C-alpha positions as CSV (number, residue, x, y, z in Angstrom):
1,M,-11.0,-67.8,-56.8
2,S,-9.2,-71.0,-57.3
3,W,-10.6,-74.6,-56.5
4,L,-7.3,-74.9,-54.9
5,T,-7.8,-71.6,-52.5
6,R,-11.3,-72.5,-51.7
7,V,-10.0,-76.0,-50.9
8,R,-7.2,-74.1,-48.6
9,N,-9.5,-71.8,-46.7
10,S,-12.2,-74.3,-45.9
11,I,-9.7,-76.5,-43.9
12,S,-9.5,-75.9,-40.3
13,F,-5.9,-75.2,-38.9
14,L,-4.6,-75.3,-35.6
15,P,-5.4,-72.1,-33.2
16,K,-2.7,-69.6,-33.4
17,R,-1.2,-70.5,-30.0
18,Q,-0.4,-73.9,-31.5
19,T,1.3,-72.9,-34.6
20,T,4.9,-73.8,-35.3
21,D,5.6,-70.2,-35.0
22,T,4.0,-70.2,-31.5
23,L,5.0,-73.6,-29.7
24,W,8.8,-72.4,-29.8
25,H,10.4,-69.6,-28.1
26,K,14.3,-68.8,-29.9
27,C,16.5,-67.4,-27.1
28,K,17.9,-63.8,-28.1
29,K,21.0,-64.4,-26.3
30,C,22.1,-68.1,-26.9
31,D,19.5,-69.0,-29.9
32,A,17.9,-72.2,-28.3
33,M,14.7,-73.1,-29.0
34,V,12.5,-73.5,-26.0
35,F,9.0,-74.8,-26.0
36,T,7.2,-71.6,-25.4
37,K,5.1,-72.6,-22.5
38,E,8.4,-73.9,-20.7
39,W,9.7,-70.4,-21.0
40,E,6.5,-68.4,-20.1
41,D,6.4,-70.8,-16.9
42,N,10.0,-69.6,-16.1
43,L,8.6,-66.1,-15.9
44,Q,10.2,-65.5,-19.4
45,V,13.6,-66.4,-18.9
46,C,15.7,-68.5,-20.9
47,P,16.1,-72.0,-18.9
48,R,18.9,-72.7,-21.2
49,C,21.5,-69.4,-20.6
50,D,19.5,-67.2,-18.1
51,H,18.7,-64.4,-20.2
52,H,16.0,-62.1,-19.1
53,D,13.8,-60.9,-21.8
54,R,11.9,-57.9,-22.0
55,I,8.2,-58.2,-20.7
56,R,5.0,-56.4,-21.0
57,A,4.0,-54.3,-18.3
58,E,0.7,-56.7,-17.5
59,T,2.7,-59.5,-17.8
60,R,5.3,-58.0,-14.9
61,F,1.9,-57.1,-12.6
62,D,0.8,-60.9,-13.1
63,Q,4.1,-62.1,-11.7
64,L,4.6,-59.5,-9.3
65,F,1.4,-59.3,-7.1
66,D,0.2,-61.5,-4.9
67,D,-2.3,-64.4,-6.9
68,G,-1.6,-62.0,-10.0
69,K,-4.6,-59.7,-8.5
70,Y,-4.0,-56.1,-9.1
71,E,-6.1,-52.6,-9.9
72,L,-4.6,-51.0,-12.7
73,L,-4.6,-47.0,-11.9
74,P,-5.6,-44.4,-14.8
75,S,-3.5,-42.9,-17.0
76,P,-3.2,-39.0,-16.9
77,D,-4.9,-37.5,-19.6
78,V,-2.3,-35.1,-21.4
79,R,-2.1,-33.0,-24.4
80,E,-0.8,-34.8,-27.2
81,D,1.5,-33.6,-29.9
82,P,2.1,-30.3,-28.0
83,L,4.8,-29.7,-31.1
84,K,3.0,-30.7,-33.9
85,F,6.3,-32.9,-34.9
86,R,6.7,-34.6,-37.8
87,D,9.3,-36.5,-39.3
88,T,8.9,-39.2,-41.8
89,K,5.6,-39.8,-39.9
90,R,3.4,-37.4,-37.8
91,Y,4.0,-38.0,-34.2
92,V,-0.4,-38.4,-33.7
93,D,0.1,-41.6,-36.1
94,R,3.1,-42.9,-34.3
95,I,1.1,-42.6,-30.6
96,K,-2.0,-43.9,-32.5
97,A,0.2,-47.1,-34.1
98,A,2.0,-47.6,-30.6
99,R,-1.8,-48.0,-29.2
100,T,-3.0,-50.4,-31.4
101,A,-0.2,-52.6,-31.1
102,T,0.2,-52.3,-27.2
103,E,-3.5,-51.7,-26.3
104,Q,-2.3,-49.2,-23.8
105,K,-2.7,-45.4,-23.5
106,D,1.7,-44.9,-23.2
107,A,4.1,-46.6,-21.7
108,L,4.3,-46.2,-18.4
109,L,1.2,-48.2,-16.3
110,N,1.0,-47.7,-12.4
111,A,-0.9,-50.5,-10.5
112,R,-2.1,-51.3,-6.6
113,G,-2.3,-54.2,-5.2
114,T,-0.3,-56.3,-2.5
115,I,3.1,-57.8,-2.4
116,E,3.8,-60.9,-0.1
117,G,0.8,-59.4,1.9
118,R,2.2,-55.5,1.6
119,N,0.5,-52.7,0.1
120,V,2.4,-51.1,-3.1
121,I,1.8,-49.2,-5.7
122,V,4.0,-50.2,-8.9
123,G,4.6,-48.5,-12.0
124,V,6.1,-50.8,-15.2
125,Q,7.8,-48.8,-18.1
126,D,6.5,-50.9,-21.5
127,F,9.4,-51.1,-24.2
128,A,7.0,-52.0,-26.6
129,F,5.5,-48.6,-26.3
130,M,7.7,-46.3,-28.4
131,G,10.9,-47.8,-26.9
132,G,9.6,-47.0,-23.5
133,S,10.2,-43.4,-24.1
134,M,9.6,-40.6,-21.8
135,G,7.2,-37.8,-23.0
136,V,4.8,-35.6,-21.0
137,A,2.4,-38.9,-20.5
138,V,4.9,-41.0,-18.9
139,G,6.2,-37.8,-16.4
140,S,2.7,-37.5,-15.9
141,A,1.6,-41.2,-15.0
142,F,4.9,-41.4,-12.9
143,V,3.7,-38.5,-10.8
144,A,0.2,-39.9,-10.2
145,G,2.2,-43.1,-9.3
146,V,4.0,-40.9,-6.5
147,R,1.0,-39.2,-5.4
148,A,-1.3,-42.7,-5.0
149,A,1.7,-43.9,-3.1
150,I,1.5,-41.1,-0.7
151,E,-2.3,-41.2,-0.3
152,A,-1.9,-44.5,0.2
153,R,0.7,-44.6,2.8
154,A,2.5,-47.5,0.5
155,P,6.3,-47.9,-1.0
156,F,6.3,-47.0,-5.0
157,I,7.8,-49.5,-6.7
158,M,9.1,-48.4,-10.2
159,F,10.1,-50.6,-12.9
160,T,12.1,-48.7,-16.1
161,A,12.7,-49.7,-19.4
162,A,13.6,-46.9,-22.0
163,G,15.5,-45.6,-24.7
164,G,15.5,-42.0,-23.1
165,A,13.1,-39.0,-23.5
166,R,10.7,-38.8,-26.5
167,M,12.3,-36.9,-29.2
168,Q,8.9,-35.9,-30.3
169,E,8.4,-33.9,-27.6
170,G,11.6,-31.8,-27.3
171,I,12.7,-29.5,-24.3
172,L,8.8,-31.0,-22.9
173,S,10.3,-34.6,-22.6
174,L,13.4,-33.3,-20.7
175,M,11.2,-31.3,-18.3
176,Q,9.7,-34.4,-17.2
177,M,13.2,-35.2,-15.5
178,P,12.8,-32.5,-12.9
179,R,9.4,-33.0,-12.6
180,S,9.9,-36.2,-11.3
181,T,12.4,-35.5,-9.2
182,V,10.3,-33.1,-7.4
183,A,7.6,-35.5,-7.2
184,L,10.3,-38.1,-5.3
185,E,11.0,-35.4,-2.7
186,L,7.3,-35.3,-1.9
187,L,7.2,-39.2,-1.4
188,R,10.5,-38.7,1.0
189,E,9.1,-36.0,2.9
190,A,6.2,-38.3,3.2
191,G,8.5,-40.9,5.0
192,L,7.9,-43.5,2.0
193,P,10.5,-45.3,0.0
194,Y,10.9,-45.5,-3.7
195,I,12.2,-48.8,-5.0
196,V,13.7,-49.1,-8.5
197,V,14.5,-52.2,-10.7
198,L,16.3,-51.6,-13.6
199,T,15.4,-53.9,-16.9
200,D,16.9,-53.8,-19.9
201,P,17.0,-51.4,-21.2
202,T,17.4,-48.1,-18.9
203,T,19.3,-45.7,-21.0
204,G,19.1,-41.5,-21.7
205,G,17.0,-38.9,-19.7
206,V,15.5,-41.8,-17.8
207,T,18.7,-43.2,-16.3
208,A,19.7,-39.5,-15.7
209,S,16.6,-38.9,-13.5
210,Y,14.1,-41.3,-11.4
211,A,15.9,-44.6,-12.8
212,M,18.8,-43.6,-10.2
213,L,17.2,-42.0,-7.6
214,G,15.7,-45.1,-5.8
215,D,16.7,-45.6,-1.8
216,I,17.4,-49.4,-3.3
217,Q,18.6,-50.0,-6.7
218,I,18.0,-53.3,-8.1
219,A,18.5,-54.4,-11.6
220,E,17.5,-57.8,-13.5
221,P,20.6,-60.0,-14.8
222,G,21.9,-58.9,-17.8
223,A,20.4,-55.4,-18.3
224,L,21.5,-52.7,-20.4
225,I,22.3,-49.6,-18.2
226,G,23.2,-46.5,-18.8
227,F,23.2,-42.6,-20.2
228,A,24.7,-42.8,-23.6
229,G,25.6,-45.7,-25.8
230,Q,29.1,-47.3,-25.9
231,R,30.0,-46.4,-29.0
232,V,28.8,-42.4,-28.5
233,I,31.0,-42.6,-25.6
234,E,34.0,-44.4,-26.8
235,Q,34.1,-41.5,-29.5
236,T,33.7,-38.7,-27.1
237,I,36.3,-39.6,-24.7
238,R,38.7,-41.6,-27.6
239,E,39.2,-44.6,-25.3
240,K,38.5,-48.4,-25.4
241,L,36.0,-48.8,-22.7
242,P,35.4,-52.6,-21.3
243,D,33.2,-55.1,-22.6
244,G,30.3,-55.2,-20.8
245,F,30.8,-52.1,-19.0
246,Q,26.9,-50.7,-18.9
247,R,25.8,-54.3,-17.8
248,A,23.9,-54.5,-14.6
249,E,26.6,-56.8,-13.1
250,Y,29.4,-54.8,-14.1
251,L,27.4,-52.0,-12.1
252,L,27.1,-54.0,-9.0
253,E,30.6,-54.6,-8.9
254,H,31.4,-51.0,-9.2
255,G,28.7,-49.7,-6.8
256,M,26.0,-48.1,-8.7
257,I,23.3,-50.5,-7.8
258,D,22.5,-52.4,-4.4
259,M,21.9,-55.7,-6.3
260,V,21.0,-58.1,-9.1
261,V,18.3,-60.0,-8.7
262,H,17.0,-62.9,-10.5
263,R,13.3,-62.6,-11.6
264,R,12.3,-65.6,-10.0
265,E,13.3,-63.9,-6.6
266,L,12.2,-60.7,-7.2
267,R,8.8,-60.8,-5.3
268,E,9.8,-62.2,-2.3
269,T,13.0,-59.6,-2.5
270,L,10.7,-56.8,-3.1
271,G,8.3,-58.4,-0.3
272,R,11.4,-58.3,2.0
273,L,12.4,-54.7,1.8
274,V,8.9,-53.4,2.0
275,D,9.0,-55.4,5.6
276,Y,12.2,-53.6,6.3
277,L,11.6,-50.0,4.8
278,V,8.1,-49.8,6.1
279,P,7.6,-52.4,9.2
280,T,4.4,-50.9,10.6
281,E,2.4,-50.9,7.2
282,K,0.9,-54.0,6.9
283,A,-2.1,-54.7,4.2
284,A,-5.7,-55.7,5.4
285,A,-6.2,-59.2,6.0
């Protein structure tokens, strides 16, 4: 080790959160450089162009629940890598890497808490975990969230963010589509509402199942929502599609969703909807 290296290593640098790389946030849409604290205080929405960034599941819970207080529900145990799948990497290695990077068991987390004083069960898909893809673990977590809502006599609110079904689980991932649909029938038989908040992006088999089965369909501004990608559709039907036809605002204009809600207004909107849909179920004071 040279003397220069020894001197450099002995210097105390600023904590990571205060380095140049973390002091600023660059907007993915308008390229504006914004103070990270300003961006975080604005609920990770660009204060310049209003671009809604993708956020992690626990950050979503912190923003959503009253006083940021909630209880994470345990994730169901499922058989991993049932097909012994391997592409350029083994599937089990991809799962391990995703868990290390996100510190989560899989792509869907459920939590119990209150919104505007009302008891709710909230499920959040985290796009950071293998693109939020839907496999057996996600399907099992969704069913567990529905069962928790039925047991608590509370609405189930689902935040979707996914690239679709998880290819490494083949037909087993596609089976989660009817499985989640059956679970939602049990929720409706119990007389409880199912509210969906579509976030960027929500695509593939998730869109073709529980993402579009809500009693109320909400989307965040600018969210990409669709089944197949625009290029695939254009190549299939051999027609040019309008720009932004898979964005939340276009879907609202054409009756596919009920409302587009800014992140800063989301908690209040969900609380009001729960009041309308479950007027007699008040949270304990």
